[in-house]
ZADRENNU-492353 format. One record per residue (C-alpha): x, y, z; residue number from 1; residue in three letters. Coordinates in pm, 1 decimal. Example, Ala and Ser with C-alpha at 12.3 -4.5 7.8 and 13.67 -1.06 7.14 Angstrom:
> east/north/up/zalum/torlum
> 1230.0/-450.0/780.0/1/ALA
> 1367.0/-106.0/714.0/2/SER
***
This chain:
> east/north/up/zalum/torlum
> -4743.6/13480.0/13490.4/1/MET
> -4853.7/13162.7/13312.1/2/ALA
> -5157.2/12968.2/13191.7/3/LEU
> -5123.4/12640.5/13003.2/4/ILE
> -5422.4/12460.3/12855.6/5/LYS
> -5323.0/12116.8/12730.6/6/SER
> -5479.4/11781.7/12647.9/7/ILE
> -5427.1/11667.9/13008.1/8/SER
> -5592.0/11967.4/13177.0/9/GLY
> -5527.9/12327.5/13271.3/10/ILE
> -5236.8/12462.4/13475.4/11/ARG
> -5139.7/12813.0/13575.6/12/GLY
> -5051.1/13064.5/13841.9/13/THR
> -5317.5/13205.2/14068.6/14/ILE
> -5414.0/13571.0/14024.7/15/GLY
> -5373.5/13810.6/13735.7/16/GLY
> -5568.9/13837.3/13413.6/17/LEU
> -5812.9/13582.1/13266.2/18/PRO
> -5660.0/13391.4/12978.5/19/GLY
> -5311.5/13468.2/13107.1/20/GLN
> -5327.6/13315.2/13454.5/21/ASN
> -5540.5/13059.4/13635.5/22/LEU
> -5835.6/13279.4/13730.9/23/THR
> -6193.6/13191.9/13836.3/24/PRO
> -6313.3/13250.9/13477.7/25/GLN
> -6057.4/13004.4/13342.0/26/ASP
> -6137.0/12744.2/13608.2/27/ILE
> -6512.2/12761.3/13542.2/28/VAL
> -6463.9/12759.1/13164.8/29/GLU
> -6242.6/12450.6/13167.5/30/CYS
> -6452.4/12264.3/13423.0/31/THR
> -6767.8/12333.1/13220.3/32/ALA
> -6600.0/12202.7/12904.5/33/ALA
> -6482.7/11886.9/13081.4/34/PHE
> -6824.4/11825.3/13235.6/35/GLY
> -6989.7/11875.5/12896.0/36/THR
> -6742.8/11629.6/12741.1/37/TRP
> -6838.2/11377.1/13010.2/38/LEU
> -7210.1/11416.4/12939.8/39/LEU
> -7162.0/11399.1/12563.2/40/GLN
> -6975.1/11069.7/12601.6/41/LYS
> -7267.6/10923.5/12792.9/42/GLY
> -7058.9/10843.2/13099.3/43/ASN
> -7232.4/10834.5/13438.2/44/PRO
> -7288.7/11196.2/13551.3/45/PRO
> -7069.0/11152.6/13858.0/46/LYS
> -6721.8/11299.7/13913.0/47/VAL
> -6472.6/11210.4/14186.5/48/VAL
> -6289.5/11520.6/14306.7/49/LEU
> -5981.4/11553.3/14526.7/50/GLY
> -5712.6/11811.0/14591.6/51/ARG
> -5371.0/11857.9/14744.0/52/ASP
> -5308.8/12108.5/15024.3/53/ALA
> -5221.2/12413.1/14812.5/54/ARG
> -5327.3/12749.6/14951.3/55/ILE
> -5560.5/12803.6/14654.3/56/SER
> -5702.4/12450.6/14667.5/57/GLY
> -6021.9/12520.7/14859.9/58/ALA
> -6108.0/12818.4/14637.9/59/MET
> -6047.6/12623.1/14318.5/60/VAL
> -6247.3/12328.7/14453.0/61/LYS
> -6550.0/12546.3/14527.5/62/ASP
> -6547.5/12680.3/14170.6/63/LEU
> -6513.9/12330.8/14023.8/64/VAL
> -6789.3/12184.9/14242.1/65/VAL
> -7035.4/12464.4/14166.4/66/SER
> -6973.9/12435.1/13793.3/67/THR
> -7026.0/12058.7/13789.6/68/LEU
> -7345.2/12088.6/13994.7/69/LEU
> -7475.6/12350.2/13749.3/70/ALA
> -7425.8/12096.4/13469.7/71/LEU
> -7634.5/11837.6/13658.1/72/GLY
> -7331.5/11629.8/13758.4/73/ILE
> -7296.9/11475.4/14105.0/74/ASP
> -6965.4/11525.9/14285.2/75/VAL
> -6793.3/11286.0/14524.6/76/LEU
> -6571.0/11525.1/14718.4/77/ASP
> -6270.1/11352.8/14875.7/78/LEU
> -6132.7/11677.8/15016.1/79/GLY
> -5758.4/11663.2/15083.3/80/LEU
> -5647.5/11354.2/14897.4/81/SER
> -5380.3/11208.4/14670.7/82/THR
> -5379.8/11171.2/14295.3/83/THR
> -5365.7/10788.5/14306.5/84/PRO
> -5648.2/10777.1/14563.1/85/THR
> -5873.3/10980.9/14333.1/86/VAL
> -5778.0/10755.3/14041.5/87/GLU
> -5875.9/10443.0/14233.7/88/MET
> -6194.0/10603.0/14371.6/89/ALA
> -6321.1/10657.8/14015.8/90/VAL
> -6318.4/10282.4/13957.5/91/THR
> -6438.2/10196.2/14310.2/92/PHE
> -6748.3/10412.3/14252.3/93/GLU
> -6791.7/10346.8/13878.9/94/LYS
> -6788.5/10723.4/13829.7/95/ALA
> -6789.5/10886.3/13488.8/96/GLY
> -6468.8/11082.0/13544.6/97/ALA
> -6235.4/11238.1/13799.7/98/GLY
> -6069.7/11574.2/13858.2/99/ILE
> -5758.6/11626.2/14068.9/100/ILE
> -5681.7/11980.0/14180.5/101/ILE
> -5303.0/11985.6/14200.5/102/THR
> -5005.6/12135.3/14023.4/103/ALA
> -4788.3/11839.4/14127.7/104/SER
> -4430.5/11956.1/14181.8/105/HIS
> -4486.3/12321.1/14086.2/106/ASN
> -4438.1/12593.9/14351.7/107/PRO
> -4725.7/12713.5/14570.2/108/LYS
> -4843.6/12993.7/14336.8/109/GLU
> -4941.7/12729.6/14079.8/110/TRP
> -5251.7/12513.2/14065.9/111/ASN
> -5411.7/12289.4/13806.3/112/ALA
> -5701.5/12066.1/13709.8/113/LEU
> -5603.0/11716.2/13599.8/114/LYS
> -5872.8/11524.6/13415.3/115/PHE
> -5941.8/11150.4/13449.2/116/LEU
> -6165.4/10924.8/13239.5/117/ASN
> -6407.0/10659.5/13365.1/118/GLU
> -6114.5/10416.7/13415.9/119/LYS
> -5945.2/10651.3/13659.1/120/GLY
> -5671.4/10719.6/13404.6/121/GLU
> -5563.2/11047.3/13250.5/122/PHE
> -5773.6/11128.2/12946.3/123/ILE
> -5632.5/11043.8/12603.9/124/SER
> -5493.9/11295.6/12357.5/125/ALA
> -5811.7/11266.2/12149.1/126/ALA
> -6036.0/11329.6/12449.7/127/ASP
> -5812.7/11615.3/12558.0/128/GLY
> -5847.2/11774.6/12215.9/129/GLU
> -6225.2/11739.3/12242.1/130/ALA
> -6222.0/11922.9/12576.1/131/VAL
> -5998.8/12197.8/12434.3/132/LEU
> -6239.2/12238.8/12142.7/133/LYS
> -6530.8/12278.6/12382.6/134/LEU
> -6332.7/12545.3/12569.5/135/ILE
> -6267.2/12731.1/12245.2/136/ALA
> -6616.7/12692.9/12098.9/137/ASP
> -6824.5/12747.2/12413.1/138/GLY
> -7182.6/12633.4/12368.0/139/GLY
> -7212.0/12497.2/12722.4/140/ILE
> -7567.3/12415.7/12828.3/141/SER
> -7642.5/12407.9/13202.7/142/TYR
> -7907.8/12204.7/13381.9/143/ALA
> -8246.2/12343.4/13497.2/144/PRO
> -8294.6/12401.6/13868.7/145/VAL
> -8466.1/12068.0/13934.6/146/ASP
> -8180.6/11874.2/13770.7/147/ALA
> -7880.5/12022.5/13951.9/148/LEU
> -7615.9/11784.1/14078.1/149/GLY
> -7549.9/11691.3/14441.3/150/LYS
> -7233.2/11687.1/14650.7/151/VAL
> -7134.8/11385.1/14858.3/152/HIS
> -6837.5/11425.7/15091.0/153/GLU
> -6641.2/11100.8/15122.5/154/ARG
> -6353.8/11013.6/15354.7/155/THR
> -6348.1/10636.8/15308.2/156/ASP
> -6140.1/10607.5/14991.4/157/PHE
> -5791.2/10645.4/15139.1/158/LEU
> -5845.2/10343.7/15370.2/159/PRO
> -5972.3/10145.7/15068.8/160/LYS
> -5668.6/10250.5/14867.2/161/HIS
> -5426.4/10152.5/15144.8/162/LEU
> -5603.1/9820.0/15197.8/163/GLN
> -5572.8/9737.4/14828.9/164/ALA
> -5198.0/9800.3/14855.6/165/ILE
> -5161.5/9587.0/15168.8/166/ILE
> -5352.2/9304.4/14996.4/167/ASP
> -5100.6/9280.1/14711.8/168/LEU
> -4917.5/8946.1/14746.7/169/PRO
> -4582.9/9117.1/14685.9/170/GLU
> -4625.6/9341.2/14991.7/171/VAL
> -4450.4/9141.6/15265.5/172/GLU
> -4626.1/9286.2/15569.4/173/VAL
> -4483.6/9044.4/15827.2/174/ASP
> -4131.1/9072.3/15689.1/175/LEU
> -4139.7/9452.1/15695.4/176/VAL
> -4286.6/9456.6/16045.0/177/ARG
> -4009.6/9224.6/16164.7/178/ALA
> -3745.5/9473.6/16049.5/179/ARG
> -3906.1/9757.2/16246.9/180/GLY
> -3774.1/10026.8/16015.6/181/PHE
> -3730.0/10380.3/16143.6/182/LYS
> -3841.7/10616.7/15865.6/183/VAL
> -3825.9/10994.4/15828.1/184/VAL
> -4101.3/11131.3/15603.6/185/LEU
> -4112.9/11467.5/15426.3/186/ASP
> -4461.4/11525.9/15275.8/187/PRO
> -4375.9/11892.4/15201.6/188/VAL
> -4678.2/12034.3/15388.8/189/ASN
> -4934.1/11863.0/15168.8/190/SER
> -5157.6/11556.8/15138.5/191/SER
> -4879.4/11306.3/15197.7/192/GLY
> -4887.6/11407.1/15564.2/193/ALA
> -5233.4/11245.7/15584.9/194/LEU
> -5181.2/10951.2/15347.6/195/ALA
> -4831.8/10813.8/15410.5/196/VAL
> -4808.0/10777.3/15792.7/197/PRO
> -5103.2/10531.8/15820.5/198/PRO
> -4937.1/10304.8/15563.8/199/LEU
> -4598.5/10317.4/15735.2/200/LEU
> -4750.8/10258.5/16077.3/201/GLU
> -4946.9/9956.7/15950.2/202/TYR
> -4617.7/9818.0/15821.1/203/LEU
> -4467.1/9848.5/16168.1/204/GLY
> -4242.3/10146.1/16098.5/205/CYS
> -4146.0/10409.4/16351.4/206/LYS
> -4234.7/10730.7/16168.4/207/VAL
> -4081.1/11074.3/16212.7/208/ILE
> -4255.3/11340.8/16002.9/209/VAL
> -4105.3/11677.0/15908.4/210/ILE
> -4298.4/11952.3/15727.5/211/ASN
> -4608.2/11776.1/15852.3/212/ALA
> -4876.1/12047.3/15850.5/213/GLU
> -5086.2/12014.4/15530.1/214/PRO
> -5126.3/12389.1/15483.5/215/ASN
> -4975.4/12436.4/15136.2/216/GLY
> -4694.6/12654.5/15270.7/217/GLN
> -4429.9/12432.2/15117.5/218/PHE
> -4118.6/12431.0/15335.5/219/ALA
> -3900.3/12399.8/15025.5/220/HIS
> -3934.5/12361.5/14651.1/221/ASN
> -4192.9/12078.8/14631.8/222/PRO
> -4018.6/11883.1/14356.3/223/GLU
> -3854.5/11590.3/14542.8/224/PRO
> -3501.4/11637.1/14407.9/225/LEU
> -3186.7/11584.9/14623.3/226/PRO
> -3108.6/11956.4/14634.7/227/GLU
> -3452.0/12020.1/14789.9/228/HIS
> -3424.6/11742.7/15050.4/229/LEU
> -3134.5/11870.6/15260.3/230/ILE
> -3351.4/11894.0/15572.4/231/GLU
> -3467.6/11535.3/15520.7/232/LEU
> -3110.4/11409.2/15475.7/233/SER
> -2999.7/11578.9/15798.1/234/LYS
> -3298.1/11438.9/15989.4/235/ALA
> -3219.4/11083.1/15877.3/236/ILE
> -2865.9/11104.1/16013.2/237/VAL
> -2977.9/11282.3/16329.7/238/GLU
> -3241.6/11020.1/16411.6/239/HIS
> -3026.7/10726.9/16288.5/240/GLN
> -3313.9/10626.0/16064.3/241/ALA
> -3313.3/10340.8/15813.7/242/ASP
> -3473.6/10537.3/15531.5/243/LEU
> -3598.3/10875.8/15424.5/244/GLY
> -3913.2/10915.9/15215.2/245/ILE
> -4017.9/11226.8/15022.8/246/ALA
> -4332.8/11265.3/14815.8/247/VAL
> -4456.6/11552.6/14602.6/248/ASP
> -4773.1/11747.5/14699.5/249/PRO
> -5016.7/11504.3/14532.5/250/ASP
> -4825.2/11186.0/14626.6/251/VAL
> -4767.2/11036.9/14282.1/252/ASP
> -4387.6/11080.1/14292.0/253/ARG
> -4158.4/10901.5/14537.0/254/LEU
> -3799.9/10988.8/14626.3/255/ALA
> -3589.8/10790.5/14872.9/256/LEU
> -3288.7/10882.3/15085.8/257/VAL
> -3053.1/10619.7/15228.6/258/CYS
> -2964.2/10571.8/15593.5/259/GLU
> -2642.1/10769.7/15544.9/260/ASN
> -2830.8/11076.3/15418.9/261/GLY
> -2735.2/11015.6/15056.1/262/GLU
> -3007.2/11019.8/14789.8/263/ALA
> -3112.8/10679.6/14658.9/264/PHE
> -3184.4/10864.6/14335.0/265/GLY
> -3532.9/10936.5/14200.0/266/GLU
> -3444.0/10748.5/13880.9/267/GLU
> -3369.9/10441.3/14091.7/268/TYR
> -3701.7/10436.4/14279.1/269/THR
> -3862.8/10271.8/13976.2/270/LEU
> -3553.2/10058.1/13909.9/271/VAL
> -3555.4/9908.2/14261.0/272/ALA
> -3929.7/9838.1/14265.2/273/VAL
> -3906.6/9684.2/13916.5/274/ALA
> -3615.9/9465.6/14028.8/275/ASP
> -3828.0/9338.1/14317.2/276/TYR
> -4145.7/9273.7/14116.1/277/LEU
> -3973.1/9119.6/13813.6/278/LEU
> -3799.8/8863.0/14032.8/279/GLN
> -4141.9/8725.9/14123.1/280/GLN
> -4329.9/8789.1/13798.4/281/THR
> -4090.3/8810.8/13501.0/282/PRO
> -4226.0/9029.5/13223.4/283/GLY
> -4189.7/9355.9/13038.1/284/ASN
> -4127.2/9708.1/13164.1/285/SER
> -4189.1/10056.2/13025.9/286/VAL
> -4055.3/10400.4/13108.7/287/SER
> -4041.3/10726.5/12920.8/288/ASN
> -3757.3/10836.7/12694.4/289/LEU
> -3607.5/11055.6/12967.8/290/SER
> -3568.4/10774.7/13219.8/291/SER
> -3252.4/10588.8/13313.8/292/SER
> -3109.8/10295.2/13119.3/293/ARG
> -3090.7/10112.5/13450.9/294/ALA
> -3453.6/9996.7/13414.1/295/LEU
> -3365.6/9829.1/13084.8/296/LYS
> -3066.7/9658.9/13250.1/297/ASP
> -3279.1/9523.0/13535.0/298/VAL
> -3557.2/9407.8/13301.3/299/THR
> -3318.6/9218.8/13073.7/300/LEU
> -3156.2/9058.3/13379.2/301/LYS
> -3491.6/8903.8/13470.9/302/HIS
> -3566.7/8787.1/13115.2/303/GLY
> -3813.7/9057.2/13013.6/304/GLY
> -3818.4/9323.4/12744.6/305/GLN
> -3789.5/9696.8/12797.3/306/TYR
> -3990.1/9951.5/12595.4/307/PHE
> -3967.2/10331.5/12583.8/308/ALA
> -4265.8/10567.4/12557.4/309/ALA
> -4307.6/10938.2/12500.9/310/ALA
> -4296.0/11151.0/12815.7/311/VAL
> -4627.7/11177.4/12995.5/312/GLY
> -4813.5/10930.6/13213.4/313/GLU
> -5085.7/10870.6/12952.9/314/VAL
> -4819.9/10769.0/12696.3/315/ASN
> -4645.8/10534.5/12940.0/316/VAL
> -4977.9/10371.6/13032.4/317/VAL
> -5073.4/10327.2/12666.1/318/GLU
> -4740.4/10155.0/12597.9/319/LYS
> -4768.9/9940.0/12910.7/320/MET
> -5105.5/9810.0/12795.7/321/LYS
> -4973.5/9744.8/12444.1/322/ALA
> -4681.4/9531.2/12567.7/323/VAL
> -4856.0/9385.4/12874.8/324/ASN
> -4593.9/9532.9/13108.6/325/ALA
> -4564.5/9413.0/13467.6/326/VAL
> -4419.2/9742.9/13584.2/327/ILE
> -4377.1/10087.7/13439.8/328/GLY
> -4341.1/10450.6/13523.0/329/GLY
> -4123.0/10752.8/13487.6/330/GLU
> -3775.2/10833.8/13611.2/331/GLY
> -3908.5/11118.4/13825.0/332/ASN
> -4004.1/10867.1/14094.3/333/GLY
> -4336.9/10773.7/13935.2/334/GLY
> -4423.9/10404.6/13975.4/335/ILE
> -4714.7/10236.5/13793.6/336/ILE
> -4817.7/9888.0/13907.6/337/VAL
> -5101.1/9772.9/13680.3/338/PRO
> -5192.9/9496.5/13922.9/339/GLN
> -5322.0/9779.9/14142.9/340/LEU
> -5412.9/10051.5/13890.3/341/HIS
> -5272.9/10235.1/13587.6/342/TYR
> -5150.0/10545.5/13764.3/343/GLY
> -4832.3/10672.9/13928.7/344/ARG
> -4859.9/10587.0/14296.1/345/ASP
> -4601.9/10674.8/14562.0/346/ALA
> -4794.6/10476.5/14824.4/347/LEU
> -4765.1/10141.2/14649.1/348/VAL
> -4404.2/10229.8/14569.6/349/GLY
> -4333.0/10272.9/14941.7/350/ILE
> -4489.8/9938.3/15034.0/351/ALA
> -4304.9/9749.3/14761.0/352/LEU
> -3970.3/9917.0/14827.3/353/PHE
> -3991.9/9842.7/15201.2/354/LEU
> -4074.8/9481.0/15116.1/355/SER
> -3765.7/9460.6/14895.0/356/TRP
> -3549.6/9634.2/15154.4/357/LEU
> -3669.0/9392.1/15423.7/358/ALA
> -3611.7/9091.1/15200.1/359/LYS
> -3264.0/9208.4/15101.5/360/SER
> -3169.5/9211.2/15471.4/361/GLU
> -2933.2/9503.1/15413.9/362/GLY
> -2935.8/9880.2/15415.2/363/THR
> -3081.5/10113.1/15155.7/364/ALA
> -2732.9/10221.7/15048.0/365/SER
> -2625.8/9857.2/15005.9/366/ALA
> -2931.6/9793.3/14787.3/367/LEU
> -2857.4/10102.4/14579.0/368/ARG
> -2502.1/9977.4/14520.2/369/ALA
> -2636.2/9669.3/14339.7/370/THR
> -2761.0/9879.3/14045.1/371/TYR
> -2565.2/10034.1/13754.7/372/PRO
> -2440.6/10375.0/13860.7/373/ASP
> -2545.3/10597.3/13571.8/374/TYR
> -2531.9/10971.1/13623.9/375/GLN
> -2812.7/11193.1/13496.4/376/MET
> -2831.4/11568.6/13450.5/377/VAL
> -3159.7/11756.9/13404.3/378/LYS
> -3158.1/12112.3/13277.6/379/ASP
> -3383.1/12351.7/13088.7/380/LYS
> -3387.7/12655.3/12864.1/381/ILE
> -3661.1/12920.6/12880.9/382/ALA
> -3862.0/12943.8/12559.2/383/LEU
> -3872.1/13285.9/12389.6/384/PRO
> -4216.9/13382.5/12264.0/385/ALA
> -4286.7/13255.0/11912.1/386/GLY
> -3988.7/13019.9/11902.8/387/LEU
> -3995.0/12761.3/11620.5/388/ASP
> -3890.7/12470.4/11841.4/389/LEU
> -3973.4/12207.2/11581.5/390/GLU
> -3742.9/12377.7/11333.9/391/GLY
> -3460.3/12376.3/11587.5/392/ILE
> -3510.4/12007.5/11666.9/393/LEU
> -3511.7/11922.8/11295.7/394/GLN
> -3178.0/12097.6/11250.1/395/LYS
> -3033.2/11908.3/11546.5/396/LEU
> -3173.0/11580.3/11413.7/397/GLU
> -3001.6/11645.4/11082.4/398/GLN
> -2674.6/11719.0/11262.4/399/LYS
> -2693.8/11391.0/11456.6/400/TYR
> -2854.9/11181.0/11185.5/401/GLN
> -2576.8/10921.3/11198.2/402/HIS
> -2645.1/10848.2/11566.5/403/GLU
> -2932.2/10629.5/11685.5/404/GLU
> -3218.0/10869.2/11761.2/405/HIS
> -3591.2/10898.4/11820.2/406/SER
> -3840.0/11175.6/11741.2/407/THR
> -4152.1/11030.5/11904.5/408/ILE
> -4118.6/11298.0/12174.1/409/ASP
> -3889.3/11586.6/12090.3/410/GLY
> -3546.6/11449.9/12001.6/411/LEU
> -3354.7/11176.3/12181.8/412/LYS
> -3001.4/11096.8/12066.9/413/ILE
> -2854.5/10764.4/12179.9/414/ASP
> -2476.0/10748.6/12183.3/415/PHE
> -2296.9/10417.8/12257.1/416/PRO
> -2247.5/10495.7/12628.3/417/ASN
> -2474.5/10795.2/12687.4/418/SER
> -2784.3/10976.8/12565.7/419/TRP
> -2944.9/11321.3/12531.4/420/LEU
> -3314.4/11407.8/12522.4/421/HIS
> -3466.2/11745.7/12433.9/422/LEU
> -3838.4/11813.5/12453.3/423/ARG
> -4084.3/12095.1/12509.7/424/LYS
> -4238.3/12081.6/12855.6/425/SER
> -4613.0/12012.6/12880.3/426/ASN
> -4639.9/12212.0/13201.4/427/THR
> -4399.0/12507.4/13170.9/428/GLU
> -4277.3/12736.8/12886.6/429/PRO
> -3934.6/12569.4/12870.2/430/ILE
> -3726.3/12320.0/12675.9/431/ILE
> -3628.7/12031.7/12901.9/432/ARG
> -3284.3/11880.1/12847.0/433/ILE
> -3184.3/11545.1/12993.5/434/TYR
> -2858.0/11354.1/12964.8/435/SER
> -2723.3/11031.3/13111.2/436/GLU
> -2369.1/10895.3/13106.9/437/ALA
> -2135.9/10674.4/13313.3/438/PRO
> -1996.3/10980.9/13493.8/439/THR
> -2143.3/11311.6/13606.2/440/LEU
> -1870.1/11501.0/13421.7/441/THR
> -1967.5/11334.6/13093.0/442/GLU
> -2338.6/11394.6/13149.5/443/ALA
> -2282.6/11763.2/13229.5/444/LYS
> -2059.0/11805.2/12925.1/445/ALA
> -2332.8/11663.5/12700.3/446/LEU
> -2588.1/11908.7/12841.7/447/VAL
> -2359.3/12207.1/12803.6/448/GLU
> -2277.8/12105.5/12447.5/449/GLN
> -2640.5/12074.2/12340.0/450/ILE
> -2743.9/12392.2/12528.4/451/LYS
> -2481.0/12587.8/12339.0/452/ALA
> -2607.5/12444.3/12009.8/453/GLU
> -2972.1/12522.3/12094.2/454/VAL
> -2895.1/12877.0/12208.6/455/LEU
> -2696.1/12937.3/11891.3/456/GLU
> -2993.5/12823.9/11681.8/457/LEU
> -3231.2/13041.6/11889.4/458/ILE
> -3006.8/13342.8/11838.2/459/ALA
***
C-alpha cells in the first residue's frame, strides 16, 4: 500500500512486499542505518525506545531492539509510552538517540519509526539525509558476540515527565484542584489511556475515559478532528462535564471539546495556551505556515512577535530557537513549551490549558469566544505517480505573483483577509491544501478554487 522513507524516519503500512510496505526487512534496514549513524557520530551507544499501542507495535519493537543490540547499542525500553515521554527520557538518561514506534494520527494498518537525536529532538534534515544514504549504500557492520548491546526495561520515565510538568510555575495546581473539573478523555485505545489519567487525577479532576483499552483497535479514525470525536462530544453532554480531551495515539497532539459538546478547535489549542503563557512571560511565538492567524493576533496583543516556519516539528523547533520563542507549535494541536522540552507535548498542553481555564473562572466555550473566530478548511488531493508537483506550484506562484506569498514550504498565498497553503505531505502521497478566512463559506470557496486549478494543471 505505502512505504515512505524520509529525513524524519520511515512510515508505511504493515504487510505486503519489501520496499513497498513496512515489512521486517525495511524495519531492520532502517534501524541498522540509524544505529550506524549514531555510532558514526560518536554519541553514547544507548537508545531510548517507546511505542504507542498499535497492533503491530510489539512486533516492530522486537525487530528494532534486536537490530540495535546486534550493533552493540544498549536499549532503554519504555514499552507503551508517549512521544514526548521518550523525548524527555533521552535527555534524562543522556542517551545517544531515541526511536518512537508510532504512525501518529494514521490508521491502525500504519506504523513508523521516528528518529530522535541526543537532545531528544527530531533529527535534522542533514542527519536524516545521512541516514537515508546509509540505507541506500548499506555497508552496515555489526558487533561481535562479546560486544552485543543490552536491554533495560524502564517504567519510571512517565512519572518523571509528569512531575516535570507539575513543577512548571505556570501550572496552577491548587487553582485547578479548587475548580474540581469533570473531564471526559478519549485516548483512542492507545498510550494516552495510561499517560493522561494520572495527570488529570493529580490535578483534582474527575475523569471519565472512553475508548480506554490500549489495544490499538482504534474506535474511530485516530486523527483528533471534530468529525472523529462525535462519541466524545456526546459523552461530555451526557455526563455534564466541563471539558473533553482527545489525544492522538502517541500523545503529541491535543484537541479540546467545550462543555456544550462543541469543538474548541484544534487550531485554538495552541492559541489558548500561548495566550496564557504570554500573559506571564511576554515574548515571541512560532507556528507553521498552515496554522491559524489567531496565534499572531494573540502574540501581538501581548507585545511579542510572531514568526512562521515550514511545516514539520523540526522546522518549528529550529525557528523557535532562532527567535528565542516562549511558545510554539503547530495548528494540529501540537504545543511546544521550550521551558519543558523542544517537542510537541499534549500532556503539558493539558496542564497549562486547565490552569488557564481555572484562572479565567469561566467555561471552555466562554474562553473560546475571546479569540478571533477564523474558519479553516483542510483538504487534499491524491498524487498521481510521477507528478511534477514543483512545476505545478511554480505555475500557481506565477499566477498569484502579485499577492503576498511564500515558497519556503510548498506555496502559501496571503490575501488581505484570508490565505491558502499547498504542500506535499511528508507522510502520505497527497497534496495538502489549507485555507483560512473569516467565514467557512469563504474558506471552502478558496479550497475549491485552488483544487480546480491544481486538477486542471494535473490533467
